[in-house]
Structure formats: structure tokens, C-alpha cells
C-alpha positions as CSV (number, residue, x, y, z in Angstrom):
1,X,-17.6,-23.2,36.3
2,X,-13.9,-24.1,36.3
3,X,-13.9,-23.9,32.5
4,X,-15.5,-20.4,32.6
5,X,-13.0,-19.2,35.2
6,X,-10.1,-20.4,33.0
7,X,-11.6,-18.7,30.0
8,X,-12.0,-15.4,31.9
9,X,-8.4,-15.7,33.1
10,X,-7.1,-16.2,29.6
11,X,-9.1,-13.3,28.2
12,X,-7.6,-10.9,30.8
13,X,-4.0,-12.3,30.7
14,X,-1.2,-10.1,29.3
15,X,-0.4,-12.9,26.8
16,X,-3.9,-12.9,25.4
17,X,-3.9,-9.1,25.2
18,X,-0.6,-9.1,23.3
19,X,-1.8,-11.7,20.9
20,X,-5.0,-9.8,20.3
21,X,-3.1,-6.6,19.7
22,X,-0.9,-8.3,17.2
23,X,-3.9,-9.7,15.3
24,X,-5.5,-6.3,15.3
25,X,-2.4,-4.4,14.4
26,X,-2.4,-2.4,11.2
27,X,-0.1,-3.6,8.4
28,X,3.3,-2.2,7.9
29,X,4.3,-0.7,4.5
30,X,7.7,-1.0,2.9
31,X,7.7,1.2,-0.3
32,X,10.6,0.9,-2.7
33,X,10.7,3.8,-5.3
34,X,13.5,3.5,-7.8
35,X,14.6,6.5,-9.8
36,X,14.7,6.3,-13.7
37,X,14.2,2.5,-13.7
38,X,12.8,1.4,-17.0
39,X,9.9,-1.1,-17.5
40,X,12.2,-3.8,-18.8
41,X,15.1,-3.1,-16.5
42,X,14.1,-6.0,-14.2
43,X,14.7,-9.7,-15.0
44,X,11.1,-10.7,-14.4
45,X,10.0,-7.9,-16.8
46,X,12.3,-9.1,-19.6
47,X,15.8,-8.0,-19.0
48,X,18.4,-10.7,-19.9
49,X,21.4,-8.5,-19.2
50,X,20.7,-6.8,-15.8
51,X,20.5,-9.3,-12.9
52,X,17.8,-8.6,-10.3
53,X,17.3,-11.8,-8.2
54,X,15.8,-10.0,-5.2
55,X,13.2,-8.0,-7.1
56,X,12.4,-11.1,-9.1
57,X,11.8,-13.1,-5.9
58,X,9.5,-10.3,-4.7
59,X,7.5,-10.8,-7.9
60,X,7.5,-14.5,-7.4
61,X,5.8,-14.0,-4.0
62,X,3.5,-11.2,-5.0
63,X,1.5,-9.6,-7.8
64,X,3.2,-8.0,-10.8
65,X,1.5,-5.3,-12.8
66,X,2.1,-5.0,-16.5
67,X,0.2,-1.8,-17.0
68,X,1.4,0.4,-14.1
69,X,2.0,4.1,-14.9
70,X,3.9,7.0,-13.4
71,X,1.8,10.2,-13.4
72,X,4.6,12.0,-15.3
73,X,7.5,11.2,-17.5
74,X,9.9,13.0,-15.1
75,X,10.5,12.5,-11.4
76,X,9.2,15.3,-9.1
77,X,5.6,15.3,-10.4
78,X,5.4,11.5,-10.0
79,X,6.8,11.7,-6.5
80,X,4.3,14.3,-5.5
81,X,1.5,12.2,-6.9
82,X,2.5,9.2,-4.8
83,X,2.7,11.4,-1.7
84,X,-0.8,13.0,-2.3
85,X,-2.9,10.8,-4.6
86,X,-3.3,13.9,-6.7
87,X,-2.3,14.5,-10.3
88,X,0.6,16.9,-11.0
89,X,-1.9,19.4,-12.4
90,X,-3.4,19.8,-8.9
91,X,-0.2,20.0,-6.9
92,X,1.3,22.3,-9.6
93,X,4.5,20.3,-9.8
94,X,4.4,19.4,-13.5
95,X,8.2,19.4,-14.2
96,X,11.2,18.2,-12.3
97,X,12.1,20.8,-9.6
98,X,15.0,22.9,-10.8
99,X,14.0,23.0,-14.4
100,X,14.0,26.5,-15.9
101,X,10.8,28.5,-15.5
102,X,9.5,30.3,-18.6
103,X,10.9,33.7,-17.5
104,X,14.4,32.2,-17.6
105,X,13.9,30.0,-20.7
106,X,16.9,30.1,-23.1
107,X,16.3,27.1,-25.4
108,X,15.2,27.8,-29.0
109,X,11.8,26.1,-28.9
110,X,8.5,26.6,-30.5
111,X,6.7,27.2,-27.2
112,X,7.5,28.6,-23.8
113,X,6.9,26.0,-21.1
114,X,4.3,26.6,-18.4
115,X,5.1,27.8,-14.9
116,X,5.2,25.1,-12.2
117,X,5.4,24.9,-8.4
118,X,8.9,24.3,-7.0
119,X,7.8,22.6,-3.8
120,X,5.2,20.3,-2.4
121,X,3.0,22.7,-0.5
122,X,2.8,22.1,3.2
123,X,-1.0,22.2,3.1
124,X,-1.0,19.2,0.8
125,X,-2.0,16.1,2.8
126,X,0.6,13.3,2.3
127,X,0.3,9.6,2.8
128,X,2.9,9.9,5.6
129,X,0.8,12.5,7.5
130,X,-2.4,10.4,7.3
131,X,-0.6,7.2,8.4
132,X,1.2,9.1,11.2
133,X,-2.1,10.5,12.5
134,X,-3.3,6.9,12.7
135,X,-0.5,5.5,14.8
136,X,2.2,4.8,12.3
137,X,5.9,5.5,12.7
138,X,7.1,7.0,9.4
139,X,10.5,6.8,7.8
140,X,12.0,8.3,4.6
141,X,15.4,7.5,3.0
142,X,16.9,8.6,-0.2
143,X,15.7,11.0,-2.9
144,X,13.0,13.6,-2.1
145,X,13.3,16.3,-4.7
146,X,10.1,18.1,-3.6
147,X,11.3,21.4,-2.5
148,X,13.8,23.3,-0.4
149,X,14.6,22.7,3.3
150,X,11.3,23.8,4.8
151,X,9.6,21.3,2.5
152,X,11.8,18.4,3.4
153,X,10.3,15.0,4.5
154,X,10.4,15.8,8.2
155,X,7.9,18.6,7.5
156,X,5.7,16.4,5.3
157,X,4.8,13.7,7.8
158,X,8.0,11.7,8.2
159,X,9.4,11.1,11.6
160,X,12.8,10.3,10.2
161,X,14.6,11.6,7.1
162,X,17.8,10.0,5.9
163,X,19.1,11.7,2.8
164,X,16.0,13.4,1.5
165,X,16.9,16.9,0.3
166,X,16.2,19.2,-2.6
167,X,18.6,17.6,-5.1
168,X,17.5,15.4,-7.9
169,X,20.5,13.2,-7.7
170,X,23.5,12.4,-5.4
171,X,25.4,15.4,-6.5
172,X,27.4,16.2,-3.3
173,X,30.7,14.8,-2.1
174,X,31.7,11.7,-4.0
175,X,28.1,11.2,-5.2
176,X,27.2,7.5,-4.9
177,X,30.1,6.9,-2.4
178,X,30.8,8.4,1.0
179,X,31.5,11.1,1.9
180,X,28.1,12.1,0.4
181,X,28.0,15.8,1.1
182,X,24.3,15.4,2.0
183,X,23.0,17.6,4.9
184,X,20.5,15.0,5.9
185,X,22.8,11.9,5.7
186,X,25.9,11.5,7.9
187,X,28.9,10.3,6.0
188,X,29.8,6.7,6.4
189,X,33.3,5.1,6.1
190,X,35.1,6.3,3.0
191,X,33.9,4.4,0.0
192,X,30.6,3.3,1.5
193,X,28.0,2.8,-1.2
194,X,24.9,4.9,-1.1
195,X,22.2,2.3,-2.0
196,X,23.5,-0.1,0.6
197,X,23.7,2.7,3.2
198,X,20.0,3.7,2.6
199,X,19.0,0.0,2.9
200,X,20.9,-0.2,6.3
201,X,19.1,2.9,7.6
202,X,15.8,1.4,6.6
203,X,16.6,-1.9,8.4
204,X,17.6,0.1,11.5
205,X,14.3,1.9,11.5
206,X,12.3,-1.3,11.0
207,X,14.2,-2.9,13.9
208,X,13.5,0.0,16.2
209,X,9.8,0.0,15.3
210,X,9.0,-3.6,14.8
211,X,6.5,-3.6,17.6
212,X,4.3,-0.8,16.0
213,X,2.9,-0.2,12.6
214,X,5.3,1.7,10.3
215,X,5.8,3.1,6.9
216,X,9.4,2.6,5.6
217,X,9.7,4.6,2.3
218,X,13.0,3.8,0.6
219,X,13.3,6.2,-2.3
220,X,16.5,5.3,-4.1
221,X,18.8,7.8,-5.8
222,X,19.7,4.9,-8.0
223,X,19.6,4.5,-11.0
224,X,19.7,8.2,-11.8
225,X,22.8,9.9,-13.2
226,X,25.6,10.3,-12.5
227,X,26.3,6.9,-14.0
228,X,28.6,5.3,-11.3
229,X,28.9,1.7,-10.3
230,X,30.9,-0.3,-7.8
231,X,34.0,-1.4,-9.6
232,X,33.3,-5.1,-8.9
233,X,29.9,-4.9,-10.5
234,X,31.2,-2.9,-13.4
235,X,33.8,-5.5,-14.2
236,X,31.2,-8.3,-13.9
237,X,29.1,-6.7,-16.6
238,X,32.0,-5.8,-18.8
239,X,32.7,-9.5,-18.9
240,X,29.1,-10.4,-19.5
241,X,28.9,-7.8,-22.3
242,X,31.5,-9.8,-24.2
243,X,29.1,-12.7,-24.5
244,X,26.3,-10.8,-26.0
245,X,25.0,-11.2,-29.6
246,X,22.7,-8.6,-30.9
247,X,21.8,-6.4,-33.8
248,X,21.8,-2.6,-34.0
249,X,22.5,-0.8,-30.8
250,X,21.1,2.5,-31.8
251,X,17.8,3.7,-33.4
252,X,16.2,7.1,-33.8
253,X,13.4,8.8,-31.9
254,X,12.7,12.0,-33.7
255,X,16.0,13.9,-33.7
256,X,17.4,11.9,-30.9
257,X,19.2,8.6,-31.0
258,X,17.7,5.9,-28.8
259,X,19.3,2.8,-27.3
260,X,17.9,-0.5,-28.6
261,X,20.0,-2.9,-26.6
262,X,20.6,-3.3,-22.8
263,X,24.4,-3.7,-22.5
264,X,25.7,-0.7,-20.5
265,X,28.0,-2.2,-17.9
266,X,28.0,0.7,-15.4
267,X,24.2,1.0,-15.5
268,X,23.9,-2.7,-15.1
269,X,26.0,-2.5,-12.0
270,X,23.8,0.3,-10.6
271,X,20.7,-1.8,-11.2
272,X,22.2,-4.8,-9.4
273,X,23.3,-2.7,-6.5
274,X,19.8,-1.4,-6.2
275,X,18.5,-4.9,-6.3
276,X,21.0,-6.0,-3.5
277,X,19.7,-3.1,-1.3
278,X,16.1,-4.3,-1.9
279,X,17.2,-7.8,-0.9
280,X,18.8,-6.5,2.3
281,X,15.6,-4.8,3.4
282,X,13.4,-7.8,2.5
283,X,15.7,-10.2,4.4
284,X,15.3,-8.0,7.4
285,X,11.5,-8.0,7.1
286,X,11.7,-11.8,7.3
287,X,14.4,-11.9,10.1
288,X,12.3,-9.5,12.2
289,X,9.3,-11.8,11.9
290,X,7.3,-9.1,10.0
291,X,6.7,-10.7,6.7
292,X,3.1,-11.8,7.4
293,X,2.1,-8.3,8.3
294,X,4.1,-6.2,5.9
295,X,2.8,-4.9,2.6
296,X,5.7,-4.4,0.1
297,X,5.5,-2.1,-2.9
298,X,8.0,-1.7,-5.7
299,X,7.8,1.1,-8.3
300,X,9.8,3.5,-10.5
301,X,9.1,7.2,-10.9
302,X,9.5,7.4,-14.7
303,X,10.8,5.5,-17.7
304,X,14.4,4.5,-18.3
305,X,16.9,6.9,-19.7
306,X,17.3,5.9,-23.3
307,X,17.5,9.1,-25.4
308,X,20.0,11.3,-23.5
309,X,22.6,11.6,-20.7
310,X,24.6,8.6,-21.7
311,X,21.6,6.6,-23.1
312,X,22.2,3.9,-20.5
313,X,19.2,1.6,-21.1
314,X,16.7,0.4,-23.6
315,X,13.0,0.3,-23.0
316,X,12.0,-1.9,-25.9
317,X,9.4,-3.0,-26.8
318,X,8.2,0.4,-25.4
319,X,8.8,3.5,-27.4
320,X,11.2,6.2,-26.3
321,X,11.9,6.7,-22.6
322,X,12.3,9.2,-19.7
323,X,10.9,12.7,-20.7
324,X,8.5,11.4,-23.4
325,X,4.8,10.9,-23.3
326,X,5.2,7.5,-25.1
327,X,5.0,4.3,-23.1
328,X,8.8,4.2,-22.5
329,X,8.5,7.4,-20.5
330,X,5.6,6.5,-18.3
331,X,5.0,2.7,-18.0
332,X,6.8,1.3,-15.0
333,X,7.7,-2.0,-13.3
334,X,5.4,-2.4,-10.3
335,X,5.1,-5.2,-7.8
336,X,2.9,-5.5,-4.7
337,X,3.0,-8.2,-2.0
338,X,0.1,-8.2,0.5
339,X,0.6,-11.3,2.6
340,X,-2.5,-13.5,2.8
341,X,-4.1,-11.5,0.0
342,X,-2.0,-11.4,-3.2
343,X,-1.2,-14.7,-4.8
344,X,2.4,-15.8,-5.4
345,X,3.8,-15.2,-8.8
346,X,0.6,-13.6,-10.1
347,X,0.2,-11.0,-12.9
348,X,-2.4,-8.3,-13.4
349,X,-3.0,-6.4,-16.7
350,X,-5.1,-3.8,-14.9
351,X,-3.9,-0.4,-15.7
352,X,-3.2,1.8,-12.6
353,X,-1.5,5.1,-11.9
354,X,0.9,6.4,-9.2
355,X,-2.0,8.5,-7.9
356,X,-3.7,5.3,-6.9
357,X,-1.2,4.4,-4.1
358,X,-2.6,6.9,-1.7
359,X,-6.2,5.5,-1.5
360,X,-4.9,1.9,-1.9
361,X,-2.6,2.0,1.1
362,X,-5.3,3.6,3.2
363,X,-7.8,1.0,2.3
364,X,-5.3,-1.8,3.1
365,X,-4.7,-0.1,6.5
366,X,-8.5,0.3,7.1
367,X,-8.2,4.1,7.2
368,X,-10.7,6.4,5.6
369,X,-9.5,9.1,3.2
370,X,-9.6,12.4,5.2
371,X,-13.0,14.1,4.7
372,X,-13.0,17.0,2.3
373,X,-9.8,15.9,0.6
374,X,-9.8,15.9,-3.2
375,X,-7.8,13.0,-4.6
376,X,-7.6,11.7,-8.1
377,X,-6.5,8.1,-7.3
378,X,-8.7,5.0,-7.2
379,X,-7.9,2.2,-4.8
380,X,-6.7,-0.9,-6.6
381,X,-6.9,-3.0,-3.4
382,X,-9.7,-5.1,-5.0
383,X,-7.2,-6.0,-7.8
384,X,-4.8,-7.3,-5.1
385,X,-7.7,-9.4,-3.8
386,X,-8.1,-10.9,-7.3
387,X,-11.1,-8.8,-8.3
388,X,-11.5,-6.4,-11.2
389,X,-12.1,-2.6,-11.1
390,X,-13.4,-0.2,-13.7
391,X,-10.5,2.2,-13.4
392,X,-11.8,4.7,-15.9
393,X,-9.4,7.1,-17.8
394,X,-6.0,8.1,-16.5
395,X,-4.3,11.3,-17.6
396,X,-1.0,12.9,-18.2
397,X,-0.1,16.6,-18.8
398,X,3.5,17.7,-19.4
399,X,3.6,21.4,-20.6
400,X,7.4,21.4,-20.8
401,X,10.4,20.3,-22.8
402,X,12.2,17.3,-21.4
403,X,15.9,17.3,-21.3
404,X,15.6,13.9,-23.1
405,X,13.9,15.2,-26.2
406,X,10.2,15.1,-25.3
407,X,8.0,18.1,-26.1
408,X,5.0,19.6,-24.4
409,X,2.3,17.0,-24.5
410,X,-0.6,15.3,-22.8
411,X,-2.3,11.9,-22.9
412,X,-5.3,9.9,-21.8
413,X,-5.6,6.1,-21.5
414,X,-9.0,4.4,-21.3
415,X,-9.2,0.7,-21.7
416,X,-6.7,-0.4,-24.4
417,X,-6.8,3.0,-26.1
418,X,-4.3,5.8,-25.6
419,X,-4.6,9.3,-27.1
420,X,-1.6,11.6,-27.1
421,X,-1.8,15.3,-27.9
422,X,1.3,17.4,-28.8
423,X,0.9,21.0,-27.9
424,X,3.3,22.5,-30.5
425,X,1.1,21.8,-33.4
426,X,-2.0,20.3,-31.7
427,X,-1.7,17.0,-33.6
428,X,-3.3,13.9,-32.0
429,X,-2.0,10.3,-32.0
430,X,-4.1,7.3,-31.2
431,X,-2.8,3.8,-30.3
432,X,-4.4,0.5,-29.4
433,X,-1.9,-0.7,-26.8
434,X,-3.3,-4.2,-26.8
435,X,-1.8,-4.9,-30.2
436,X,0.7,-2.0,-30.6
437,X,2.6,-1.7,-27.3
438,X,5.4,0.0,-29.2
439,X,3.1,2.8,-30.5
440,X,4.2,2.4,-34.1
441,X,0.8,2.7,-35.7
442,X,-1.1,5.9,-35.2
443,X,-4.7,5.0,-36.0
444,X,-6.3,8.4,-35.3
445,X,-7.5,8.8,-38.9
446,X,-9.3,5.4,-38.7
447,X,-11.2,6.2,-35.5
448,X,-12.3,9.9,-35.6
449,X,-15.2,9.4,-33.2
450,X,-13.0,7.8,-30.6
451,X,-10.4,10.5,-31.0
452,X,-13.1,13.1,-30.5
453,X,-14.4,11.3,-27.4
454,X,-11.0,10.8,-25.7
455,X,-9.9,14.4,-26.5
456,X,-13.0,15.8,-25.0
457,X,-12.3,13.9,-21.8
458,X,-8.7,15.1,-21.8
459,X,-9.8,18.7,-22.3
460,X,-12.4,18.4,-19.5
461,X,-9.9,16.9,-17.1
462,X,-7.4,19.7,-17.8
463,X,-10.0,22.3,-17.0
464,X,-11.2,20.5,-13.9
465,X,-7.7,20.1,-12.4
466,X,-6.5,23.6,-13.3
467,X,-3.8,22.5,-15.8
468,X,-1.5,25.2,-17.0
469,X,-0.6,25.3,-20.7
470,X,2.6,26.2,-22.6
471,X,2.3,29.2,-24.8
472,X,3.5,29.9,-28.3
473,X,6.2,32.4,-28.6
474,X,5.5,35.6,-30.6
475,X,8.2,34.6,-33.0
476,X,8.8,30.8,-33.2
477,X,12.3,29.6,-33.8
478,X,13.1,28.2,-37.2
């Protein structure tokens, strides 16, 4: 009887209730999204010039994906895909917001690009909205670039917005240094560095909400242009550059020159500053005692800038870079750490897309996808658990001309095969990515039936998702 009474007292005690609540609490999410970071811009992904010890340590404690893809080769469409789990063709955001629409098109190109939506519609359901409806505190810091003021993060499910506005880069004030000239981020002391400030705001939010489940979404402006580094980091990499031995620095991608070697000192400083900011947040996760219940995700929104705007990085062995349908424009570094689930220092070759984050995060949190909501993503939670999934095909559609040299194009990947279609002349390219990651050998002529099969899937997908196509001009430019 005494034992029974002691057990009943324990079950009803505040201490037991607190412990039970902690055990039943939904996991936190810390999501790092880096802007324009290339697949090989991280040490653990092969860079020997840029130093990223904090991201490397994250990989050493989690699962690193080698076949993770952005839904587009430029930023806004991918960002919308993460928010909604829907392909850019569904949200209508198929180009970076601010790009010229066809009615204002002045470039001498073969085609006119398609129209695109210039905001993430308020009736789109975001991951922040779903988590918030299920008891999460939600926080956004950094680059938003998904519409004007009435479409800012605070209207899309985020309780707090630090720095998320309509701009695609830190173009106000002194850019990467305070004063920022950002209407959603108070200026810090003169000279304060933006990536560190965004990390500090993230830490502040986590500290204030450590006793409840939260989503902390740190969307760096780094490493997007303008190319600006802290002076100490710039000098560090100028010295390191003197020790390099390498061959040709430049190659060609069509009519564009493409960087072949990572040796840009300013860009390297930007990468390391981003890494330091990641480290600041991860240290706070540990110091706040949240590590065992916090899922950490690291991703980039498109490939590294290798063919334009300073050509700051190389994506080799991948072909091309930001703005292109080739792997250098869409394959991204991606790391996930789910404590107690992912194995330390593990690697997955499973191909996944940025549309997959939405259902994956909900599955991890034990939340159902809202009924009636059409999403394109597939949860890769089983992959995090060491299982396999049949992902099926993933798709891209970019009916625009990239500033970096890419032309209107589309692609589908299924298994090891990738088919790319180029809208100007309709030609198709087929690559086996298992033995040709650099997409140097178009084998379309050798596999006509496979080309036909994949192209049919691409056409059906475009029709099903309402994809808009570019149009040929009445008189094409010579």
C-alpha cells in the first residue's frame, strides 16, 4: 500500500509532470539556409581553400547528403519551395523576384521569358504556419526575397522577423556592415557584421523560447553579392592564396568563362564568416541544453556563382553554377542532424529536393500534412532513420534567362539518369550521373527509349503543375 501511495504521489507531482512534458515535447528545428553556396564550398564537401570547421563538425555529428537539390537554379523559387513543399511551377515563382517580366524585356534573346509571380501568395500554406498552429514559436532572420511588405515573414507564419524584406541581397546602408539600412533590422554598432548579428538574434530567440518547441530559421544573406568580407578574414585568405599550386583558373561554359579553382580571398572570408555564425548558433543550442531535442538542417538555395558577377567560386567537379540547369546550379550541400536518429558522420546518396523539407519536418514533429493541401515533396524522414525510399522523379523548370548565362530549360532526374531540355531549340541532353557527375557526355543518342520515357514524364509534370513556358519572338535576334 505504501509503495502504491508513493507511486501515486510521484505521478501527480509537478516534477513528474515537467519531466513527462519534456519527454513528450515536439522537437525544435534550427534551419540554416545559405545564399549562393556551392556544393563544394564546404570543407567536408571537398573544399581545401575555404575553412568551415563548424559546418564540418555538424556533418560529423549528423547525416550528409551528396545528392540534395534546390528546386531551382536561382534563389526565390527555391525559397518558396522550402516554405510550401511545392514546386515553383505551382507557386508561380519561377525566377528570382525582381527579374524583368516579358513585357519589360530588353535583352536580345531568342525567346521571351515566361511571366512569374512576384510574391509568395498569402493563401499558400507555409511550414511556419503549420508549425505555429501546432504550438511552435517561429522565428525568421536574414534574407526573405518572397515579395513586398505585405508578404514579409510576419505575414507568412513567423512570430519574429529580423531582416527579412523584399531585397535579394544586403543592399541598404553599408551592406554587410552596420548601419544596414534594413527596415526589419535595427542597426547595430558601426561596423557590426551582418552574419554575426543574425546569429545573435537567433540565439536570443532560442534563449527566450527554450522551454517550448520552436522553429528558428536563419536564412543568411551570405554569400550573395556584393562580395564583401571582414578585413581580417580577407587578409587571412590572401596569405593562404600565396601557398596554392594549381593549373588553369578559367575555363569556358558556352560563351561564359567559368572559374575552375577556389582561390577568391574575399569570397573565402564570406564563407568562413557564415561558418562562424553557424557555430555561434550551434554552441547556443548546446549551452541551452537543447541539443538532444533539436533537429538541425543546413542547405543552400542554389549553386555557387561561377560564371558571372565576379566569378567568386568553382563548383568542380560539377558543371556550371548558379543560373544553370546543370548540376553546378542545382546540387547543394545538405546536412541534417536528428538527435537519437541520424548516425554521426554518416552519408546518404539518396537524391532529395528542397520541396521535401515540408513533409519531412512535419513527420519528424508528428504533425499531419493539412488535409486538402497539395504538396509535391516526399518525406525523407525514413532516410534519416537509415532506411531507403523510392523517391521517384524530381523536376526543374526555368522558363527564363539567368543573369549568369543559363537559358530557358527544364530537367528531370530519376535514379541515376538526368534529362535536360533546352527550350530555345528543343534539344535534349541525357546524363548518367553515377559515372558522369560533370555532365560531359551527352548520351541521349544512345538511349532513345529512355529519353522518350523521361521526356514524357517531364511534359506530363509541366501540364499537371501548370508550368508557364517561354515564347519565341516573332523575329529572333541574330
